[in-house]
N, C-alpha and C positions, 0 to 999 in steps of 0.2 A: 156459487160459483167460487167458493174454496175449494170444495172437492175437485170443482174442473182444474182449478190453478194447481193444485196438490197433483192430480194425476197427468198435468202435462208437465211438471216440474220432475215427476219420476221419469215422464219418457224421454224429457229434455236431458234431463241429468245423463241417463242411458245414453241417447245419442248423442250428445255432446263430446264424448270423450271418444267418438269413433272417426276415424277422418282416413284419406285414403292420397293425401298428397299432392293437391293441386298446385300448388306453388313450389316451384324449381329455385328460386333464388332468396327461398325465405330459410330462416333458421329456427322457426317455429316449431317447439319440441312437439307442439299437439297432432301437426300435420299428419293425416293420415287417419286409420280405423283404429278405432278402442271397444273393447267391449266388456263390460261391466259382469267381473267374475266374482266379487265378494260386495255384497249390500248388508246394510243395516237401519233401522230404523221404519220409518213408515211405509209400508209397500213392499218390503226390501225383498220378498221372496219374487214380486212382481219385475223389479227391475234385472234381475239376472239373466243378462243375455242379450240386453238394450246394446246398441252398437251406437259409438258417436263415431260420426266420420266430418273430421274436421278438413274442408274442403280446401282452404285458404286461410290467410291472416284475419276473415271476420264472418266465414261463413262455415255453419256445419250443419249436419243433419243427423237427426237420430231416428232407428229402423228398432221395430220389435216387432214378430209375428206379421210382415208384410205391411205394418202401418210405416210410413216415412212422416216427420217431422221437419221442416225448414226455419232455421233461426240464423240470428247472427252473434257475435261474442265480441268482447273483448276483454283485453288481458292487460291487468296495472299490476306489477309486483306478483304477489301470489293469487290474486283476486280475478277471478274470471267474469264478467259481468254477462247473461246472454239475456237474449228477448223474443218472441214468438208471439207476433200480434201485440196485444196491449199489454202482456203479461213480461214483467220483468223479473229475472233471479240473479243471485250471485253463488258464489262459492271459493272457499281455498283449495286450489289445485296444485299437487306437487309432482314433478314427472321425475321419476328414478328409474334409466334405465328402460325396460321396456313393460315398466308399471307406472299407473297414476292414480295418485289419490287424491280423491275428491269429497270434501264439504262442505254440506251446502248450508249457504248462512240465511236461508229463507226455511229452512224446514229441520228436521231431527234427522235426516239422509246421512248415509255415509257411503261413500263405494270406492273399489279396488277397482282399476280395468285394469287389461293386458292390452296391448299391441299387438293387432292381427295383422 
């Protein structure tokens, strides 16, 4: 179960940072697609290339190699909490221009995502 949660965390981490602008009235800087371009920690190389598509203010889709996973998310300050199924995770996330820094609070993973 821990390995499954870790794999989903990696995939989710990669996908959560990608978005394609589903909400026209939102000032949410996450909206759109983000791709993991730098990764550190557990399974770092596996995470590179993962796309996070933030569809609106609460839905995100992660994709890598043709596999897509949907999740919900909520932002509070710099903390991003996300859930898929019964798995809940969180990270410290900061957006600076077209870069997003993502540091998991539930694993040793750190990502830099670039807006597509």
